[in-house]
N, C-alpha and C positions, 0 to 999 in steps of 0.2 A: 108314228108313221102309219100311212094308209096305202092301200093299193092304188095304183094308177087306174084311170078309168078305161083307157084303151091302149092296146098293144098290137102292133103289126109285125108279122114275121114274113120277110120277103127276100127273095133273090131270084133273078131270072134264070139262074142255073138250076137245073134239076139235080137230085141226088146229093144234096148237101146237108140233109137232115132237118128240113123245115117242118115236115109233117109230125115227126115224133117229138120234136121240141115244142111245136105249137100245141099238140094234143096234151102233153104233160103240163105245160105252163097253164093252159086253160083249165085242166082238171084241178091242179093244185091251188089255183087262185079262185076257182069256182066262177070262171068267166064263161059267157056265151061263146060259141065257136062258130065263126063264119069263114067259109073258104070259097075260092073260085075254082077249085081243082078237085077232081074225083080222087078220093083216097080212102084208105082203111079207117081213118078217124071218123068218117061219116057213119060207119057201121058201129063203131065203139062208143060214140056219143049220141044218145038218142035225140037230143035237142039241137044237134049240129045242123047248120044250114049251108046248102050249096047255092051260091048266088053268082051269076056271071054278069048281070046287069043290074043297075039301080041298087048298088050296094049301099045300105044306109050306114051312117056313123052312129053307133049306139054305145052308151056307157057300159062298163063291165063286160067288155067284149074283146076277144082276141081274134085277129084277122090273120088267116094263114093263106098267103097268096102263092099260087103255083109257080113253077119254074118256066114262066113265059112272060113276054111283054104284055102289059095290060094297063091301059090308061085309067080305067076305073080304079084299079088297085093302087096305082100311083097317087091318084087323088085322095083316097082314104089314108094311105101311108103318110102323106104330108099333113094330115089332120090329127093323127094319133098322138098319144102322150109319149110313146116310146116306139122306136123302130129297131128290131133285131134282125141283123143280116147274117145268117149262117153262111160259112164258106169252108171249103176244104183246101188242102194244100196241093192244088194243081193250077197251072197257069190259066186255064180257061175259067175256072171258078173265081180266081182272084181278079182276072180281067173283068168278068161280069160284075163282081162286087164293086170294083172301081167305077165302072160305067153307071151302076145304080146309085152309088154315092154322089156322082155328079148330078143326077136327076132329082135327088131327094132334097127338098127344102125344109130341113128339120134340124133342130138344135140338140135333140136327144137320140143319139144313135149308139147302138152296141153291136159291133161286129163280133161274131162268135166263130172262132176257129174250131170246127167240129171234126170228129173222127181222127183226132190227133193221136198218132202212135209214137212219135219221137219228139223230143223237145225242139229239135231242129225244124220240124214241120211248123210248129207254132211260131217259132222265131222267124221263119221265112215269111209267113202270112203277116206277122206284125211289122216286119221291116218294110214290106211293100206298101201296106196300108198307111203306116205312119209317115212314109216318105211323101205320099200324096195328100194325106188327110191327118196331120198330126194331132188334131183336136178330137178325133174319133177314138172312143174307148174300145179296147179289144179284149175279149175274154177267151179262155181256153176250155174246150170240152173234149176229153179223150174218147177214143173208140171204146164203146161199152155197150152192154145189152140192157142197161138200166131203163132207158126210155122205151125201147122196143118191148121188153118184158112187162113193163107197167101198162103199156097200151094194149098188149095182147090180153092182159088180165082185166082190162076195163077199169083200171085205177090209175092214180097219178104216181109219179116217181117218189114223192114224199111218203105216201102211204106204203108203197112197196118197200122203200128203204126202212121205214119204221117197223114194219112187220117182220123183216128178215135180216136186217142189218148187213145186207150184201152191198157191194159196189161202193164201199166207203169213199175212196178217192174221187170217183166219178160223181158221187152225191155231193161232195164238198164243192166241186166245180159247178154242178147244176144249181146248187143252193145259191151260189154267188150270182149266177144269171137270174134266178128267181128273185133275189133281193133287188135287182135293178128294176123289177117291176113294181117295187114299193116306192111310194113318194118319199123323198128324203127332205 
């Protein structure tokens, strides 16, 4: 198995966990990090690039696209090896996810239910997405400080988990998402 060459994380809804997920996957896979949105990750990743126009498609790169409509972002998203769409359990977030799924012309998509507190939250996300897009894979990621703490320390979630053995359940879910970024 080998790493995919390009991964995009996108949702037009803000506050769904794109930045922390993008930062950690980029760190853990040793990918370049390109974003179209100002975020803390630009300070934590010395080689991160903020690009709003003429975004190049580059190998070994993770694209973190901000919570707004962007035709440049959608163009790159449709060319990457994997698209990850984080969403939370509220109607606005799910509606934005459905609208984005309609625009993406891609065969490898992973919707990630983030900030999950109760099993019902994930079940609700899964039910709505599967009703409209039964072929789309959906993963769960609980509410946790794993990604936030890793980013604040300037390391990836794998390194944080291996050094402290904290956040075990969250790490298992994160590792599942990380494995989707590996060629099968």
